[in-house]
Each structure stands twice: as C-alpha cells, then as structure tokens.
C-alpha positions as CSV (number, residue, x, y, z in Angstrom):
1,M,7.0,-21.1,-14.0
2,I,9.5,-18.7,-12.4
3,P,9.0,-15.1,-13.5
4,F,12.2,-13.7,-15.0
5,E,12.2,-10.4,-13.2
6,Y,13.3,-11.9,-9.9
7,D,17.0,-12.5,-8.8
8,E,16.1,-15.8,-7.1
9,I,13.3,-17.8,-5.5
10,I,13.8,-19.3,-2.0
11,D,11.6,-21.7,0.1
12,R,9.7,-22.7,-3.1
13,N,7.8,-19.5,-3.6
14,I,9.5,-16.5,-1.8
15,T,10.9,-14.2,-4.4
16,V,14.0,-12.0,-3.9
17,K,15.0,-9.0,-6.0
18,N,17.5,-6.4,-4.9
19,K,17.4,-7.9,-1.3
20,M,13.6,-7.3,-1.1
21,F,11.1,-10.1,-0.6
22,G,7.8,-11.1,-2.2
23,V,5.7,-14.2,-3.0
24,W,5.0,-15.9,-6.3
25,D,2.9,-19.0,-6.5
26,N,0.8,-19.6,-9.6
27,M,-0.7,-23.0,-8.9
28,P,-4.4,-23.8,-9.5
29,F,-6.6,-22.6,-6.6
30,R,-3.5,-21.1,-5.0
31,T,-2.6,-18.0,-6.9
32,I,-0.3,-15.6,-5.0
33,K,1.4,-12.7,-6.6
34,I,3.0,-10.2,-4.2
35,P,5.8,-8.1,-5.7
36,A,9.3,-8.2,-4.1
37,K,9.2,-4.9,-2.2
38,Y,9.3,-5.9,1.5
39,L,12.2,-5.9,4.0
40,S,11.2,-9.2,5.6
41,K,10.5,-12.6,4.3
42,P,6.6,-12.9,4.0
43,K,5.1,-15.1,6.7
44,L,1.8,-16.8,6.0
45,I,-0.5,-15.9,8.9
46,K,-4.0,-16.8,7.6
47,E,-5.3,-19.1,4.9
48,I,-9.1,-18.8,4.3
49,S,-10.9,-21.4,2.2
50,F,-14.1,-20.8,0.4
51,G,-15.2,-23.5,-2.0
52,K,-12.3,-24.5,-4.3
53,N,-10.7,-21.1,-3.8
54,K,-8.3,-19.9,-1.0
55,A,-7.3,-16.5,0.2
56,F,-3.8,-16.0,1.8
57,V,-2.7,-13.2,4.1
58,F,1.0,-12.6,4.8
59,E,2.7,-10.5,7.5
60,V,5.6,-8.4,6.0
61,L,7.8,-5.5,7.0
62,N,7.4,-2.6,4.7
63,K,10.0,0.1,3.7
64,E,9.1,2.2,6.7
65,N,10.0,-0.8,8.9
66,K,6.4,-1.3,10.0
67,K,4.6,-4.7,10.2
68,I,1.7,-4.8,7.8
69,L,-0.5,-7.5,6.2
70,A,-0.4,-8.2,2.5
71,Y,-3.2,-10.0,0.7
72,R,-2.4,-12.7,-2.0
73,N,-2.6,-10.1,-4.9
74,G,-0.3,-7.6,-3.2
75,L,-3.0,-5.4,-1.6
76,E,-1.6,-4.0,1.6
77,L,-3.8,-4.1,4.7
78,Y,-3.1,-1.6,7.5
79,R,-4.4,-1.6,11.1
80,K,-6.6,1.4,11.9
81,K,-5.3,3.4,14.8
C-alpha cells in the first residue's frame, strides 16, 4: 500500500516528496519506513538477517550534504570522529 503523503514512488520502494528521498516497504519480514528527507536516493549497503527478521542500512545524503547511514526505521547513524 502506497502512503498518500508522498508525491511518487520510484524503483518499487523509493519515495519522493518535494524532491527529497526516502524508503517505504511494508512487506512481511521486510518493514522499512524512512521518511523522505534526504538529498540523495537511498542506497542499500547492508542487509542483516537474524531468524525471520532482517535489518536494512542505507547510505543517504542529509540536508547538510554529508553522507550518513539510515536504519530501516529512519534512525540516523553517524560516524564518530
């Protein structure tokens, strides 16, 4: 089911709203809900399986033009300097 608050969905699960990107995939064992607030199209870099569940980590470009990681629920992961 496509959430109504997005302008369009590309590549099956990449959401676009106001020229910003996110991810929406609500399939069993593959729930990903990252809001459309990134400058770049999210790129899946890690898929971790544990039992029937999976965790997904995406590389994105935030509003400050820095590459960060986003977890499947929208949690942003930053590299410690």
